[in-house]
N, C-alpha and C positions, 0 to 999 in steps of 0.2 A: 812425461813427453810434452813437448811444446810445439806449436805451429811453426816455430822458427826452424824446426827440423825438416819441414817440407816446403815446397815452393809451388805456386806463389804464396805469399804470406798476407793474411788479411790486414795486417798492420801497414802494408804498403799503401793503403788507401786511407785517407783521414776520415775519422768519424766526426760528423758535425755536432756542435754543441746542442743544437736543437733536438737531435736524436738522443744524444747521451743523457740529456737532462729531461727527456720527455716523460711526463707522468699522466698524459691525457688519453692513453689507450683505454678504450672502453672494456668493461667486463663482458664476457660472452653473453649474449641474449639468445635464448632458445625459443622465442616466440614464433619466429617464422618456421623453424624446424618443426615445431609442433603442428603448425598449419599444414605442413607437407606430409604429416604422419597420420595414418588411420590404424585400425586394429590389426591389419595385416603387416604393415611396414611403411616404409618411406616411398611415396610416389617419386618416380625418377625425374620428371621434367615439370617445368612450370611455365605458364604464360603470364608475364608480369609476376605477380605474387600468388597466382592461383594454380594449384596442381592440375596438370594435364592427365587426367585419369586414364585416358585412352591409351597412353603409353605404358601403363602398368608399373611394375616394380622390378628391381634387380638386386641380386646378392651383392654386387659391387658396392652399391651405395649403402645398403644396410650394414655391411661389414665395416665400411668406413665410419659410419655413424657409431658403431659399437666402439671403435677406437676413441672417438671424440667424447662420447658420454662416459666411457670408463675413465678417461683422463680427468674429466670434470669431477669425478669422485675425489681425486687427489687435490683438487682446488677448493671446491666448496660444496659439492654434492648437489642434491635437489633434482636429479634427472633419472631416478631409479625406474620410474614408469616407462620412460623412453627406452632405457637399457633393456628392459624386459621384452618389449616389442621387437627390438632389433636382434636381440639374442635369439628369440624364438624363430625369427625369420631365417637366420643363418643356420640354426639347428634343423629347421624344416627343409632347408635346401640340400641337406646331405643325401647322397645316393647310396645304393647298396655297395658300390665299388669303393666307397670312401672319398668320392669326389663331391662336387656340388653343382646343382643347377644354378643358372644365373637369371634367366628370364621368366617372369611371372605375369600373367595377364591381370586385368583389373578385377577379375572375379577370384583371383588367388590360385589359379591353376598354373602349374609349371608348363612352359611351352618349349623347353629344350631338353636334350638328353643330358648334356653336361655343359658347363659354362666355359668361358674363355679362360686361358691360363692366368690372366690378370685377376679375374674374379676368384679363381681358386686360391691364388696367393693372398688376396685381400681377405678371403674367408678365414684363412689361418691366422692372419694378422689380427682380425677382430676377435677370434676366439682366444688368442694369446693375451690380448689386452684385457678382456673381461676376466680371464683366469687370474691375472695379476691384480687388477684393481676394480673389478665389478662392484657395484654398490651394495649387493647383498651376497651373503655367503653361498646361497644356493646357486647364484649366477657364477661365482668363481669356481665352484665345484663342477658345474655343468660345462663350463669352458674348458677346464682341465681334463675332464673325462673325454670330451669330444676330441681334444688334441692328441689323445693316444693314437688316433688313426692318421696322423699327419704324414706317416711314411708313404701314403699313397700319392703325395705330390711329387711330380717330376716334370720339369719344363726346361727348354733351352733358352727361354726368353729372359732377358736381363731384369726387366722391371718385375715380372712375375716372381722371379727368384728373390728380388729385393723385398717385396711385400711379405713373402713367406718367411724370409730371414728375420724381418722385424717382428713378426709374430712369434717365431721361435725364441728370440731374445726375451720377449715379454713373458713367455711361458717359463723360461729358465729363471727369470726374476721371481716368478711365483714359486717355482720348485726347481732348485738347482740340480736335482738328481733326475730330472725328467729325461730319460734316455731317448725317446723318439724325437723330442724337441732338439736335443743336442745333435742327433744324427741329421735332422733336417737342416739345422744351422750350418753344419759342416758342408753338407752337399750344396746348399744354395749359395753360400758365400764363396765357395770354390768356383762356381760358374761365373760369378761377377768378377772375382779376382783374376781368373785366367784371362777373361776378355780384356781387363784393364792392363794386364801385364803384356798382353800380346800387341796392344795398340796404344800409342801415346800421342797426345796428352789425354785423350778421351777414348773410351773403348768402342766408340762408334764414329763413323765418318760424319754423321749429322746428329745434332741435338734434336730430340723429338718431343717427348712429353714426360712430365713428372721427373725431370732430369736429376734433381738433387737426391732422389731416393737411392740412386746407385751408390754414391759415396756415403750416405747415411747408413745404409745397410752394412757396408764394410767397416765403418767406424763402430757400429753397434756390435757386429760380430767379433771384431778384434778385441773390444773391451770385454765381452762376455767370455771369450776363450783365452784371454791374456796373450793374444797374438799381436805383438807390437807391429809386426810387418803389415798385417791387415789394416790396423788402425792408421798407420802412416800412409798407406796407399789410399785409404778413404779420405784422409785430410788433404792429400795432394790433389786428388780429383776435385774435392770440394773447393779448394783454393783456386784451381784453374777455372771452374765453373763460375765462382764468385767474380773473378776478374772479367770473364767474358760477359757476364750479365749485369755488370755495374756500370752506370753512367753518371759520373760526378758523385752526388750525395744520395742517389737512389738506384734501385734495381730497374733494369730494362730487360724483361724476360723474353725468352724464346717464344715466338708466336705459335699458334695452333698448327701452322703449316711446317714448323720446324725451322732450323737454321744451320748453315754450315759456314765455316770461315770464308770470308770474301763477299758474303751476301750483305746487303745494306741493313743497317740498324739506325734507329729503332724500327721494329716491325710489329705488326698487329695482325690478328687479334690475340692479345696476351691473356693467358688463362689463369684463373685463381689458384688452380692446383700447383702451378709453378711457384707462386709466392709462398703458399703454405708449406710446400716441400722444402723450400730454401730456409724458411724460418725454423722448421723442425730439425733440419740437418745442422744448421749453425748452432742451434741450442744444444744439440747432442755433442757437437765438437767442443763447445764451451764446457759442458758438464764433464767431458773427458780430460780436457787440457787445463781448464781453469783460466784460459786466456780471455781477458776482457773483450778483445776485439771480436771474438766470435759471438759473444753475448750481444754486442751492439749491432752486429750484422743480422742477428735473429730479429731484433726489434725493427731494424730498417726494413726487413722483408715484410713484417707485419704491417708496417706503416704504408706499404704499397697499396693496401686496401683503403687507406684513409687519405689518399691523394698524393703520397710521396712516390710518384711514378712519372712516366713520360708525358702525361697530359695534365696532371694536377687534379684529375677527377676522382671522385670517391666511389668505390664499389660496395662498401660495407655500410649497412644501415645500423647505426648505433642502437636505435630503439628496439628493433626486431631481430637483428642478426641476419636478416636477408642479405644476400650478396649477389651482385650482378654477374652474369655468365661470361663476361669478357670485357677487356679494355680495348676499345677500338681507337682509331687514329683521332677522331674528333668526338667520341661519344662513349657511353657505357652501354653494353647490352643489358637492358633493364629486366630481362627474364631472370628470375631468381630461382634457379633450379637447385636440386639437392647437392650435386657435386660441388658447385660453387659455394653454396651456403655452408656446407661442411668445411670447405677450405677456409672460408672467412672465420668460422668459429675456431678452427684449429689454430689459425694464426693469432687470434686474440688470446687463446689459452697460452700459447708460447710467450706472447708479449707479457702476459700477467706473471708468468713464472720468472721471466727475465727482469721485469721492473721490480718485482717483490724482492729479488735478490740484490738489486742495486741500492 
C-alpha cells in the first residue's frame, strides 16, 4: 500500500533539506520526568519546573508515561525504575468493575469512583505497551494479565476509543492470540471508522485535541487485522490533517480552543500533545507504507518542539527533557507539566527512530 492511494498525499508538500538532513535531534532526557515522579507516581502539574503537589496525581498521565518508558526499552533502556512506579500506579487504579480510577490526591487516596473515558482508554494503552515492551519480564506479564479484563471498556468517544485501540494493538504485538485484545480492537476501531465514513473529510465538525490519534488508531488497527480498508481510511484522515496543520516547512497545530474551517490561522495556544501525536501517527504511516515522506513528516513534527513552529521558539529543554505547556503567540508557557513533558519525550523518541533509519 502506498500513500498515493489516498488523498491528500504528503508528497504534495516539499520536505526541506534542513529537515531531511537533520541529525541534531537530542536523545530523550528523563531528568525532568524523574523530578516530577515520587514513590506513588507522576505529579500532574508543575509551576515552572517544580511539581504542584496540591493537584495530586492522575491515571491519565501515569498511563501515558508507561507508554513512553516502555518505548524507551526498545531504544536504549535505562528507565526500569520509572516503569515500575507507573505500572504499579495503573494497576492500583483498577476497580472491582474492571475500570479505573483517575484522580488521586497528594496523599495517595483515590478521590473518584471511576475515571473519564479518556483515562480508561489510556490505561489500556499503557498496559498494552508494557505487556509488549516493558523493561522486565514481570512487568510484561503483569500488563498482559491485567489486559485480560479489557472487555470492560465501552465508550462512544472517539479519542477514548483510539487510545484503547492503540493499547489493544500493543497487546496483540505481544500475544497475537490474545482474544480480549482482539475483541477490544474490533470494537474500538469500528466506532472511529463509522464516524469517519459518516462524515468527510474529518469525523467531527471541529478539530479539538490530540487529533492525530484518530487516524493513527485506524492505521494501527488496519495493520493488525490486515484490513486494508481501515488502513487506507486512516491514511486519508492523516493526510487531510497534515495538510490542514502544515504552514510552509513547519506544522501549525490546532490550538487548545479547537479549530474549524474558516477560522483564522495560526492560532494559539498550541499544545505539545498535538505535535507528539502527529509525530507518532506519521511514524506509524511510514512503518506501514515505507514512504519516505511520512518519515520526514514525523521528524518535522518533532522539530516543532525545537523551534520549527509558528514563532521559532523552543519548548523542549535538551538537557532535562522538560517541555513547556504550550506555544503562545509571543511566548512559551514555561510551566513544564507532566502531559507536556511526556509529549516532548515521545516526539524525541520518534525522531530518534526516524533518524536512525535514515
